[in-house]
N, C-alpha and C positions, 0 to 999 in steps of 0.2 A: 677130226682134229679140232674143229671150231664149232662152238655152240653159241647162238644168240638166243636169249630167253627174255621175252617181254621187252625187247630192246627198242628204245624210243630215242629219236634224235630230233633236235630242233631244226628248223629250216635254215638256220645260220644266215638269215637275211637274203638268201638267194633261191631257196626251194621251199616246197611244202613241208618238208620234214618227213620222218619215217615213224610209224606208229606201231608199237608193240610187236616187233618182228620176232618170230620164233623160227629158227632156221639152223640146220646142221650142215656143215660143209665137210666133205670126205676127202681124204688123201687119194690122189690119183685122178680126181675130177677137174675139168677145166670148165668154169662157169662163165657163160656170156650173160650180161645184163641186158634185159629188155625193159624199157621204162617210158612213161609218158613225160618224164622230166629229166633232162640230162643233169640238171643241178642236183636232183635227189640221188641220181646214180653216183655222182662225184662225192656227195655227202656220205653215201654208203661205203664207197671205197676208202675215203679218208678215215671213217670210223673203224673199218677193219684194220687200217694201218696204225690205229691208236693216235691219230692226229686230231680227231674230234672225240669228245667224251659224250657218253649218253646222258640224257635227262633222267632216265630210269632203266632198269633192266640189267642183265648180266651178260658178260662176254667171257667165255671160257676157251682157253687155248691149251690143248692137250690136257684137259681136265683141271687146269688151274684157273680159278676165277680172278680176273684182272682187277687190280685195285687202282682206280682212277683218281684217288684222293692224293696220291703222291707220285709225280712223274718218274721218280727214281726207281720205283718198283716195276715200271714198264720197260726200262732199258734192256733187260735180258730178252724180253719178247720182241722189242723193236729190231734187235740184231737178227732175228729169224724171219723178218718180213722185208720183202723187196717191194718198194713202191715207186712206180714210174708214172709221174703225173705232176699236176700243177703246183703242189706244195712241196715237192721234193727239193732238197738243197744239199750243198756240199759244205764241209767245214772250211770257213773262209781263210783261216790262217795256215792251211796245209796245201801243199801242191796237189795237182790232180793225181799224180802217182801215189802220194801218201793217202789220199782219199780212197783210191782204188784198192790199196793194200791194207786198209785199216782193219778190216775183219780178220785178215790173216795175221796181222800183228797180235791181235787179241788171242787167236786160237793157237798160234805157233810160238808165241812169246819170243819172237826174233825181230830184230830191227833191220837186218840186212836181207831184204826180200826183193824180188823182181817180179814184174807182171808175167804171168804165164796162163796157160789154159784159155778159158773163156775171155778173161780180161785182155790177154795178149792179142787174141784173134779179133776182138771187137775194137781194140785200139788201132789195129791195122785197117779193118774194114770201115771204121768211122773216121779214119784219118786223124787220129788223136796223138800219134807218136811224137809229133813236134810240139805238142802242148803239155806233155806229161810233167814237166818241171815248172809250169806256170801255175799261178794261183787262180781260183775260180773267178775272181773279179777282173782278171785280165782277158778272159775268154768272151767271145761273142755269145749272145743268148742261145743261139742254135748249137754251137759247139759245146756249151755247158750242158745243155740237155742231153746231148749224145754222151758226154762224160758221165753224167748221172745214170743214164741207161746202162752203160758198161759197168759201172760200180754196182748197181742193184742186181744185175744178172750175175756178176762175179761173186756175189755173196753166197750163191747157192742157197737161196732162201727156202724156207719150208712153206711160206705163203707168198705168192707173187701177185701183185695188183697192178693192172695197167689201165690208165685213163686215156682213152682216145689216142693210142700210140701213133696213129697215122698223122695226127695233128702235132703231137708232142715232139716227135723226131723227124717228121716229114715223110711223105709218101716214098721218096727216093730211097730212104733207109729201111722201109718197112720189110722188104724181103730179107735183109740181113737180120733183122730182129726175128722174123718168122723162122728162118733157118736155124738161128741160135736156139730158139725155143724148142724146135724139133729135135735138136741134139741134146737137150737137157733131160734129166731123168724125171719127167713129169709124173710118173707113177709114184714118186716119193714126195710129191708136192701137192699143194692146192693152188690153182690159178683162178683168179676172178678178173674179168676185164669187161670194158665197154668199148665198142668200136662201131664206126659207120662203114667199115670195110667188110663187105660181104664175104670176100675170099678168106679173110682172117677168121671170121665166124665159122665158116664151113670147114676150114682146115683144122681148127683146134677145139671148138666147143664140144663138150660131151654132155653138158646140161645147160639149161637156160633158167635164169631167175628173173621173174617178172615182178616189177614194182609199179603199181598203178595207183595214183592218187595217194601216195604215201603208204600204201599197204602192200604186203607180200601177197601176190595173187596165186602164183604157182611156181613149182620147181619141176621142170619137165625133163624126162629122159630124152 
């Protein structure tokens, strides 16, 4: 589903950057990142999320070469990507409920919708029910991160990216996230994540991508 061809990223002031990556990611695989630089791993995840643009090279999503010269052309792709990490944000002038339902508003063309399925379950488990009618700015940082996590999972993304989830939502909520992932149709998705939690790695990873000194070293079964 995803091809990176001669894909090069600057270090963005925090990492070494990534040089000329050539990589294909397949539907149904869960890729764990191994790297000598957590900054480079985060850069890689943000690039997959189209939050960072390459210096050179191509990014193909289901055969479509992405055009980074105009952010508007990326919007249909962004809707298919779930990103749970440091640069994820919510629309500030919408309530948490409206943020959670935004993708369903687009797909179903209905304004009167209620949370259900994964979103409803996560709102209960993450104790978000009392916050649904509040705006993001009124939440504590930790509650906002949980709300973002619920929204990104509820999108039923084709590509799901997770950046140190044990740090992002806290170790106490990691089992809820893991159980939710296990209930999702991972065979229809691509998942790429980095984590220091060995149990999470062993539970989900089907392949490992190693990035050493800014270079792709191996993609191991």
